[in-house]
N, C-alpha and C positions, 0 to 999 in steps of 0.2 A: 526280721525271721519268713518264711513262707508257709503260710498257714494254709491248705485246703477242707472249706466247711463245706458239710452235702448236707441238705433240707431239701427232702421231694414237696415240703409244705413253701410256697412262696412265702418270702417271711416282709411279706411290704403288703400295704402300710400297716404300723404297728399297733396302729387303732381297733384292727378286726380283732386284739387278744392272741386267746391263745397261745401256740404254738411263735406262736409270728411275732412277739412282744418282746420274744427274751431272744429268740436268735435274731431278729434285727436290732439291738440296742448292746450288745454280746460281738458283734461283727463291727458295730458303728466304732466300739470302743479299740476295737484291736485293729482297723483301718486306721488308727493314728498315727498308728507305734512298727507297724508289720505289712506286709505284703498279702493282699485277701485274695481269695480263689474262692469263690462261690458257684457249686455247683445245683441249680434248683429247676423244679417243675412248672412250668408254664399249667395253672387251670382256667378253664372257660372263659371266668372275668375278670383274670388278670389284663390290664390296660398297657397300651404305649405308653401311657406316661406315666405308671407305676414302675416300668420295666428300666424307663431311663431312671426314674429318680432314686431306683435302688442300684442301678449302675455306678451311680454320682458316686456312692459310698463306699466300692469294694475294688480292689484294680482289676480284677478281670472276673464279667460275671459270665456265666455259662447255662445256656439254659436249653433245655428235655422240652417236650412237650411229655403231659401227663399220660400212661395209658389210657386207651378210652376205652369208655364202657361198653362191653355187646350188646348187642340186642336183648329182650329177655329167653329168651331159649340160652342162647349162647351163654347173658349171666348164669344160669342153673348150671348149665356143665362145666360151667369156668369155676363157681365155686362148689361144687362137689372137686371138684382137681385140688381147686386148693387147699379142701380139707381131708384131704386124702395125702396131699402134699405135706400138709401139717402131719399127721399120725406119722407118717415114715418118714420125713427130715425134719421137722421140729421146728419151721417156720412157719409163724399163726399167718391165718390168712388179710390181715388187717395190713402186714409187711408186703406180701405180695401181691397185693391190690396194688400199693404204687412203685412196684420194682420195675425200674427199667432197663434192656439187655444192655441196651445203646450207651444210658449213664453208664454202669456197671465196666463196659468196656471201653470206655473216657479214663475214669480213675483207673483202672488196671494200668493204664498205659501209661499218667502221669506220674504214678510210683514206680512201673518200673523203670522209667528213664533221671528220677530222680530230681523229681522239677518241685516238690514238697520236701518240707520239717517237719510238720504236722499238719494229723490229718483228725479232725473232730465230725463227730456225727451229730447234728443237732436234733434231740430226740433217737431214742433209740430203736425205732420203727428203720434208722438211714445205720443200720450194723450189719444189715444184707450187704452193702457195697464193701465193708471190710473184711479182708480174707485173714484167715487168722495168720500165713508169715507174713503181715506188711509188718508186724512187730520189730519181726529182726532188721527194718530197714530204717523205722521214723518213727517217733511219736504218736501212739493211736492213742482218742479220747471219746469218750461215749456220755452226752450231756442227756442224764435221765431227767426227760420232765416229769415222769411220775411210773411208779416199779408197775407194767402189766400186769404180773402173777398177782400183786398186792389189791389192786382197783376190781379185776373179776372176784377174789377172794370177798371181799368188803360188798361188794354186789351181791353175791350168794347169801353173806350173811345178815344181811340185813335186807333180802327178801324181794332186793325192785330189779332182778335180773331181767332184761326184755325176754331170754330163752336161758330157761333154768337149766333143762334137760341138757343143752348146747357147752354151758358153762362148768357144770359136773366133768362132761368129758375133759373140756378145756383146762381145767386147773392144772391137772397133774403134768399136765402136755406145756404149760408159761411156764411153769415149775421150771422144769426141765431146759425149756427156751432161755428163760433170761439168765441161769446158772452159768449155759452154754456161749451164749452173746457174750457175759460180762469175762470170761476167757478169755477173747478175744484183744484188751483193750488197756493198755498203758498205765490209764488212771479214768477213773466213772468218777463223773460231773451229779448230786443233787440236788432237791431244792430244799428237804429237810433233816433233820436227822433221824426221822422214823424212815425217808423212806432209804435212808444210809443204815442203818440196823438190818432193814428189809435184804438186801445186795449183802451184807459184810454176811448174811447167812450161808451167798452162796458162795462168796470168795472172800475165805477168811484171811489171804493175807493181801489182799489187793489194797491199792491206793484211790479211797472214798472222799472225797471234796465237796462238805457240804456249800453250795452258792444261792442263797434264797435270790430270789426275785428282787426287780426293781419296780420304782416307779417313774416318770417320765413327770418333774411335778412343774415341766412348762405347760403343760396341755391337762393336770391335774393339780390347778390352784387351792391353796387355801379359801371355803368359802370368805367372806366378807362380812358377811350380817346371815345371821338366825331365821328362816321362813315361818318359823313359827308353826299351826296346824297340826295337824293328825295326817302327814303323808308318808309313804313308805313307798322301800325302793326294792328292787333286786335289778341285776344288772350283769349279763354276761350271752352267749351263744344261745340261743335258745334251741340249736335240732340237738343241740350235745344232751345224753342221757342223763347225764349227773344231777344239771339244770334243771331240767325237764321235772325230773323228781322230786325238788327242791322246791321250785312252785307251784305243783302238785299239792303236796306234803303242806306248804303254808301256808297257800287261797283255800285249801278245803277243812283243816283241821285246827290251823290257828285265826287266820283272819275273821271268820262267823265271828267268835269269841270274841274277839278285838271290838269289832264293829257293835257289840251287844254294850259293851263299854264303854266307846265312842262312833256313833252312829255316824258321822263324816272320813270316819276313816277311809283313805282312799289306797290301793297298790298297784305302782306303775312296775310293769314285765318288762323292761326295757334291753334290745338285741336281736342280734339278727336272725335270718332263719326262724319264727316259730313254726312250730310244727302245729298238725291242726288237734291237738291234744293241747296245746299250752293257747291258741285261739280259743278252743270252747269257752277257757278259762273267763272269759271278755263276759259271759254270761252270768256268770255270780256279780251283785251288787257291790261296785267299787273299782273293779279291777280292770283296768287297761294292759292293753300290748302293744307295744310299739314298733316292734319290726325295728329294723337299721337306724341309729337315729347319727348326726354327725358330730357330735360332742356329748358321751356319754357324762362327762363333765357339769356339762348344763342339765342334767337332771338328777346329779346328786346334787346339788346346790339348790336343788327345791326342794330335796326330801326333808323327814323332821328324821326319822332313822333309816339307816342302808340295812336290809337285813341278808342276811348268808345263810340261809337252810340247811346246807348239805349234810345229805346223809350217805354221800359215796364221793369216790374221787380223789385221790390221792396225790402228792405234790403243794407247791402253795401255793392261794390262790388269789392272782392280779387283784379279781373285784374286792378282796379283802381291804388287798392293800389301794388302790384307788378310793376308794369309798375312804378311810382314814387320811389318805393323803389327801381327798379334797375336804377334809374339816365337817365329814357327817359321821354322827353315833352310830357305832353297827353292833348290832344284834345278832352273832354268829355259833352256830356247831362249832364240835370239838374238831369237825372236818374244815368245816369254811377256817378254824383259827390255826391248820393248823403249822406248826413253823416259826410262831408269832407271840410272844410270849408277850400278856396284855391283861394278867390276873394272878394272884396267889402272892405269898410271899411279903415284901417289901414293895412291891412292884407301883407305881401307881396305875389305875383303872384305864384300860384304852377302849378297853371293849365290851359286851356284856357276850357271857358265853349262856347258850340254852340249846339243850338237845330233845325235850318232850315238851309240847306244844302250852301245859303250864308255865316251865319256864321261861319262854318265847311271849306270855301273855301279861306275866310280873315282869317283864327286863323293858318289855314297849308301853307299859302303863308309866315303869318308872319315868322312865324318859319322857313320857308325854309331859306328866303331869311336875317337872321340875325343870326348866332352861336352864338354870345353873346347874346341871347334872350334865345335858346337852353339851354345855359349853366344857366343862372337863373334859369327858371322854374324849370332845371333840382337840381340844387342843394338846391333850397327853396321846393322843392316835397320831396327830399330822408331827411331833416331835419327834414320835419314836420314830416314821419314817422319813423325816429327815434325817437322823442321826445313822439309822440301820439300812436304807431299805432305797438308796438312789443305784442308777444300773453303772454313773464311776465309779461307785465301791465293788461291784459282782464285775465288773468288766476286770479291775485291778489282779481279783482273785485268780478269773477263770487267765486273765493275760499270765500267772504265777503258775498256773496249772499247767498250759501249755510250755512255759519256759525249762521247767523241771527234769529233767531223766535223770 
């Protein structure tokens, strides 16, 4: 089968996390059995070596340059134009920002000449390249990493929106946008049941398949020893709004209370591109902001507990799965545990759930005080990931979606 995969985000190396890790591992699996043509955009920080390594993973790699950023005046005019376009045509600025007319022409020609059997959009931002009539010629799949409407609504509800007035205006437009683009696809793939329920409202008769993320168990091996101590860690890209909110909330509302009980407690914020707001947290006692590191697993293995205090952000969280795979006890919010059955009923306890500061304090204190409890959570979580969240399993299910018509 000939599969055309569209990803405006360059999906390599997968250690960058985010959309890259899901896209890379799915294409890596599919390329074992099918002819993959990957169309993507090169960003300024992508190296020639990374291009060569990605090229080895697919049959054909087609690269376009990311549309250039304009100067300050140009950016203002461009933003105004994109906002007007959003109001008129319903396509969000975040989608138009990555749109390449050259890439569109290439996709149109390939489909017109019937040189592929399936077209997949890796993340909904790529839906813009799929014409409505493509469904008549081939299978069309959109791999939704998270609902843009659901995310915007949640940010407004939790009060962490960067621009509340803008997002109030955007919300009904995003609802209309998500409903419209869903109608273009033969199949929709999401990472959690929550996102499935959200998109099902837009297209009740649609075929929606839940395929959670996986973990590279080689890159995130189970740790061999418990380091003890009182060391907390958070991992993730630190220019992401949801991650910034999470570490600020935890640093301001939870960590000071933990340090009153355990003065030696430290908190490592590990991830690339920390913003000034995140860097400023280092002024608080016990906090270290590392920036990008060679190995997330190394920092996870040193930690006593991994916290995932997300208050917004939909879809399954790679950071939670990676911590669980690495054998680190996890204390996380409902958002941080979305799509994961970790507690309740007859389930073995795989992570502690916390949403309010007092709940974090109680859960972390229990773990600090009880090494046996740490071991039980770690062992249960690792087994859970090995059984349910491998890229091999995700790849097989994604292949089934692509094959079925």
